[in-house]
ZAMARGU-4260 file (C-alpha; in steps of 0.2 Angstrom, whole numbers, plus 5000, padded with zeros to 4 digits):
<rodrens>
0) 4961/4940/5009 | 4954/4924/5003 | 4963/4918/4986 | 4946/4913/4978 | 4943/4923/4962
5) 4927/4933/4961 | 4914/4927/4947 | 4919/4934/4930 | 4906/4942/4919 | 4905/4944/4900
10) 4895/4958/4892 | 4895/4966/4875 | 4900/4983/4883 | 4917/4981/4891 | 4914/4996/4902
15) 4901/4987/4911 | 4913/4973/4914 | 4927/4985/4920 | 4915/4994/4932 | 4910/4977/4939
20) 4928/4972/4942 | 4933/4989/4949 | 4919/4987/4962 | 4925/4970/4969 | 4943/4978/4970
25) 4936/4993/4980 | 4925/4982/4991 | 4940/4976/5001 | 4942/4994/5008 | 4925/4992/5016
30) 4928/4976/5026 | 4936/4983/5042 | 4941/4978/5059 | 4933/4991/5070 | 4947/4989/5083
35) 4961/4992/5072 | 4953/5001/5057 | 4962/4989/5045 | 4955/4980/5030 | 4950/4963/5036
40) 4939/4950/5026 | 4932/4944/5043 | 4927/4962/5049 | 4911/4971/5046 | 4905/4979/5029
45) 4904/4998/5032 | 4908/5015/5026 | 4920/5023/5038 | 4916/5042/5040 | 4924/5055/5052
50) 4933/5041/5061 | 4917/5033/5066 | 4913/5015/5062 | 4894/5014/5061 | 4884/4999/5056
55) 4868/5004/5047 | 4853/4992/5046 | 4847/4998/5029 | 4864/4997/5021 | 4868/4980/5030
60) 4852/4972/5023 | 4854/4978/5005 | 4873/4974/5005 | 4869/4955/5007 | 4861/4955/4989
65) 4878/4958/4981 | 4890/4951/4994 | 4882/4934/4991 | 4891/4934/4974 | 4909/4936/4981
70) 4912/4917/4980 | 4913/4917/4999 | 4928/4930/4999 | 4917/4940/5010 | 4904/4934/5023
75) 4887/4941/5017 | 4878/4939/5034 | 4891/4946/5046 | 4883/4963/5048 | 4866/4955/5051
80) 4873/4943/5064 | 4879/4959/5073 | 4862/4966/5074 | 4854/4950/5080 | 4867/4949/5094
85) 4861/4966/5099 | 4843/4962/5101 | 4835/4968/5117 | 4825/4958/5129 | 4809/4965/5122
90) 4813/4961/5104 | 4820/4978/5099 | 4834/4979/5086 | 4841/4997/5084 | 4844/5003/5066
95) 4862/5010/5069 | 4877/5005/5081 | 4894/5012/5084 | 4905/4997/5082 | 4919/5004/5093
100) 4908/5007/5108 | 4894/4994/5104 | 4881/5007/5108 | 4866/5011/5098 | 4865/5028/5089
105) 4847/5035/5091 | 4839/5050/5082 | 4829/5062/5093 | 4814/5059/5081 | 4816/5040/5082
110) 4819/5035/5101 | 4815/5017/5097 | 4828/5016/5084 | 4817/5006/5072 | 4823/5004/5053
115) 4814/4997/5038 | 4810/4979/5044 | 4817/4969/5029 | 4828/4956/5038 | 4817/4941/5032
120) 4819/4947/5014 | 4838/4947/5015 | 4838/4930/5025 | 4827/4922/5012 | 4839/4927/4998
125) 4854/4921/5008 | 4845/4904/5010 | 4843/4902/4991 | 4862/4907/4989 | 4868/4896/5003
130) 4855/4882/5006 | 4859/4884/5025 | 4843/4878/5033 | 4851/4878/5050 | 4853/4897/5049
135) 4835/4899/5044 | 4830/4890/5060 | 4842/4901/5071 | 4837/4918/5064 | 4818/4914/5065
140) 4818/4915/5084 | 4826/4932/5083 | 4815/4939/5069 | 4799/4932/5078 | 4803/4943/5093
145) 4807/4957/5082 | 4791/4957/5073 | 4782/4955/5090 | 4791/4971/5096 | 4786/4981/5080
150) 4767/4975/5083 | 4768/4981/5101 | 4776/4998/5098 | 4770/5004/5081 | 4754/4995/5077
155) 4738/5007/5077 | 4720/5003/5079 | 4717/5004/5060 | 4729/4990/5057 | 4743/5001/5050
160) 4759/5005/5058 | 4765/5023/5063 | 4784/5023/5062 | 4796/5039/5063 | 4801/5047/5046
165) 4819/5043/5049 | 4815/5024/5049 | 4813/5025/5030 | 4831/5032/5027 | 4824/5045/5015
170) 4831/5061/5024 | 4824/5078/5018 | 4811/5069/5007 | 4796/5081/5007 | 4784/5070/5016
175) 4777/5082/5029 | 4761/5076/5038 | 4765/5058/5035 | 4760/5047/5050 | 4757/5030/5040
180) 4771/5029/5028 | 4769/5017/5013 | 4787/5011/5013 | 4787/5006/5032 | 4770/4997/5031
185) 4775/4989/5014 | 4792/4983/5021 | 4783/4975/5035 | 4772/4966/5023 | 4787/4960/5013
190) 4795/4954/5030 | 4779/4945/5034 | 4778/4937/5017 | 4796/4930/5018 | 4794/4925/5037
195) 4779/4914/5030 | 4791/4907/5017 | 4804/4903/5030 | 4791/4895/5040 | 4788/4884/5025
200) 4806/4880/5023 | 4806/4874/5041 | 4790/4864/5038 | 4782/4875/5052 | 4764/4877/5046
205) 4758/4887/5061 | 4772/4900/5059 | 4769/4900/5040 | 4750/4903/5042 | 4753/4917/5056
210) 4764/4928/5045 | 4754/4924/5029 | 4739/4931/5038 | 4748/4946/5043 | 4754/4949/5025
215) 4736/4948/5018 | 4730/4959/5032 | 4743/4973/5027 | 4740/4970/5009 | 4721/4973/5010
220) 4724/4989/5021 | 4738/4996/5009 | 4727/4993/4994 | 4711/5000/5002 | 4718/5015/5011
225) 4734/5020/5002 | 4730/5017/4983 | 4723/5033/4975 | 4713/5028/4959 | 4715/5046/4952
230) 4734/5047/4953 | 4736/5028/4951 | 4749/5028/4965 | 4752/5023/4983 | 4752/5038/4995
235) 4757/5041/5013 | 4743/5044/5025 | 4741/5058/5038 | 4735/5056/5056 | 4716/5055/5050
240) 4720/5042/5036 | 4719/5055/5022 | 4731/5052/5007 | 4744/5065/5006 | 4748/5073/4989
245) 4766/5069/4987 | 4773/5055/4976 | 4790/5048/4981 | 4800/5032/4976 | 4792/5024/4992
250) 4776/5022/4982 | 4784/5008/4972 | 4788/4996/4987 | 4771/4988/4985 | 4777/4980/4968
255) 4791/4971/4978 | 4777/4965/4990 | 4766/4959/4976 | 4752/4970/4983 | 4744/4978/4968
260) 4734/4966/4956 | 4739/4966/4938 | 4728/4981/4933 | 4735/4992/4947 | 4752/4986/4943
265) 4751/4992/4925 | 4745/5009/4931 | 4758/5010/4944 | 4772/5005/4932 | 4766/5018/4919
270) 4773/5031/4931 | 4790/5023/4928 | 4789/5027/4910 | 4781/5044/4911 | 4794/5058/4910
275) 4782/5069/4920 | 4783/5058/4935 | 4797/5045/4937 | 4802/5041/4919 | 4816/5054/4920
280) 4832/5053/4909 | 4841/5043/4923 | 4828/5031/4930 | 4821/5032/4944 | 4821/5048/4954
285) 4817/5048/4973 | 4803/5061/4970 | 4791/5063/4956 | 4796/5076/4943 | 4779/5085/4944
290) 4782/5089/4963 | 4786/5107/4967 | 4800/5102/4978 | 4808/5091/4964 | 4826/5096/4959
295) 4835/5092/4943 | 4851/5091/4953 | 4845/5079/4966 | 4845/5088/4982 | 4845/5072/4992
300) 4828/5064/4992 | 4821/5078/4981 | 4825/5069/4965 | 4842/5060/4967 | 4843/5043/4960
305) 4849/5031/4974 | 4855/5013/4969 | 4846/5004/4983 | 4829/5011/4978 | 4832/5007/4960
310) 4836/4990/4965 | 4819/4989/4974 | 4810/4995/4959 | 4819/4984/4947 | 4815/4969/4958
315) 4797/4974/4959 | 4796/4975/4940 | 4803/4957/4939 | 4790/4951/4952 | 4777/4956/4938
320) 4788/4948/4924 | 4791/4965/4916 | 4808/4958/4911 | 4811/4969/4896 | 4808/4985/4905
325) 4817/4980/4921 | 4833/4976/4910 | 4831/4992/4899 | 4830/5003/4915 | 4845/4994/4923
330) 4856/4996/4908 | 4851/5015/4907 | 4855/5017/4925 | 4872/5009/4923 | 4876/5020/4908
335) 4873/5035/4919 | 4884/5028/4933 | 4897/5025/4919 | 4895/5043/4913 | 4899/5050/4930
340) 4913/5038/4932 | 4921/5044/4915 | 4915/5062/4914 | 4920/5072/4898 | 4923/5088/4906
345) 4929/5086/4924 | 4945/5077/4928 | 4942/5079/4947 | 4927/5069/4946 | 4935/5055/4936
350) 4935/5037/4942 | 4923/5038/4956 | 4906/5029/4960 | 4894/5039/4971 | 4880/5037/4983
355) 4867/5045/4972 | 4865/5053/4954 | 4856/5067/4945 | 4839/5062/4938 | 4840/5074/4923
360) 4857/5073/4916 | 4874/5066/4919 | 4884/5066/4935 | 4883/5064/4954 | 4868/5073/4962
365) 4872/5088/4973 | 4865/5096/4988 | 4867/5115/4991 | 4868/5114/5010 | 4878/5098/5011
370) 4895/5098/5002 | 4898/5080/5008 | 4883/5073/4999 | 4884/5062/4990 | 4897/5051/4997
375) 4912/5046/4986 | 4914/5027/4982 | 4899/5023/4993 | 4900/5005/4990 | 4885/5000/5002
380) 4874/5008/4989 | 4882/5008/4972 | 4888/4990/4972 | 4870/4985/4971 | 4869/4992/4954
385) 4887/4987/4948 | 4886/4969/4954 | 4868/4963/4959 | 4859/4971/4946 | 4872/4967/4933
390) 4872/4949/4937 | 4853/4946/4940 | 4845/4959/4928 | 4857/4964/4914 | 4865/4947/4912
395) 4849/4939/4919 | 4854/4925/4930 | 4845/4919/4946 | 4851/4905/4956 | 4843/4894/4970
400) 4855/4882/4979 | 4841/4872/4988 | 4832/4869/4972 | 4848/4866/4962 | 4841/4878/4949
405) 4849/4892/4938 | 4837/4902/4928 | 4843/4913/4914 | 4830/4926/4908 | 4835/4936/4893
410) 4826/4946/4880 | 4837/4941/4866 | 4853/4932/4863 | 4869/4942/4865 | 4887/4938/4869
415) 4887/4937/4888 | 4887/4926/4903 | 4896/4922/4919 | 4911/4912/4923 | 4916/4903/4940
420) 4901/4908/4950 | 4901/4898/4966 | 4886/4888/4971 | 4893/4883/4988 | 4906/4869/4983
425) 4901/4870/4964 | 4908/4882/4952 | 4897/4885/4936 | 4900/4894/4920 | 4887/4900/4908
430) 4891/4909/4892 | 4882/4912/4876 | 4891/4915/4860 | 4888/4914/4841 | 4897/4899/4832
435) 4897/4892/4815 | 4882/4881/4821 | 4872/4897/4827 | 4869/4903/4844 | 4877/4891/4857
440) 4877/4891/4876 | 4892/4884/4884 | 4890/4877/4901 | 4902/4870/4914 | 4899/4863/4931
445) 4906/4852/4944 | 4889/4845/4950 | 4872/4842/4942 | 4860/4856/4942 | 4844/4861/4933
450) 4846/4875/4920 | 4831/4885/4913 | 4834/4896/4898 | 4820/4909/4895 | 4822/4919/4879
455) 4807/4931/4882 | 4793/4928/4870 | 4803/4915/4860 | 4809/4900/4869 | 4809/4893/4887
460) 4816/4876/4892 | 4822/4867/4907 | 4837/4855/4906 | 4847/4845/4918 | 4865/4850/4916
465) 4878/4836/4921 | 4895/4839/4928 | 4909/4843/4916 | 4907/4854/4900 | 4893/4854/4888
470) 4884/4865/4876 | 4866/4869/4870 | 4862/4874/4853 | 4848/4886/4854 | 4841/4882/4836
475) 4839/4864/4842 | 4828/4868/4857
</rodrens>
């Protein structure tokens, strides 16, 4: 294991800090050498189950969003590179592989093995955390072939895409009759949007325009065909293009893709506050609370709260600058994770993180016909909340290495911050504290960068931060 420390966080609730530290300690058990089964930081990030070492596309993409904060103790892109190495001649990339055999694992209802196409979203984030332009150039060839394959196999005459239900990873979700799913089509729009952005990074105007056109084409169709003005929600479509009545967490993917205009976004976000639909005690359930199939105990995707989908919703809220609501929801979500970690009445459950949680009360979710659900210490899911959401939403820090910027967005000043966060070969520290002179932000860096402090509704200021130690008095801004 590399001897670098992980970044240290500070927060007024020490339990949040403890669960963050515990997550990093447990993650080392998920980096495995598939040949020996032994922990190995140069191995692959996965959850071993039943003696099998299965690499999952959905989990691998989402895991990059917290592994980028490991201060290079763990390679964030190792799993993605495995998928790229397995690309078939026609451009296909299967969504699951058995690492020990190298063979794809294909479901009967998904013979092409397609998953949610979100590689470009992950790669764009990796670029801003590493500034590795060469990697962008290398992966664009793979991703261009991948997008062409999806077009050839799944695109229909109406301009939407018909992908199997299992591509969404939402097993047992009551989405019967779905032919054009809102999540697959929106994920493709997200991928096209970030493919266009990576074209800009490479200064390839043709590539940028090609994918921007695809994004706007999908945006128009999703807004026109999937938005229901009566329910104020994005719905799946049946074979005839009719909107289906169910409302699932998939209906919020358009926020992340910046598809709704401000008016639609406001109406959609209202569902996240409404206890009758998605504003349950533990935000946000995978199925609307007014659905007849909804379960207060979770029952898989019939109500359970899944960290990757909460991450998606929170990032969507931030796209529309709903910083306060995103942070409030993230903190509430983390408190429920803590409640399940330190239960009052069940010593057997004590000290564990879970794949999913109940929407209406404390504790892990349950599934009557599957005693193995949810999986215990399922780090590919829960680390998104305890690390990525903790750093980016609760503490509020966003970094971009190519821009040399650090943005700190907070609703109000609290004692919190981060210490020894690696920006490639530059370690930075940002801490807020109250001193005799008032609220003070203490900063330390090895190289110059640009720091934006945004205290929502109060002050916003961008300053160059020199190498060494310095401090900012908020009252003097």
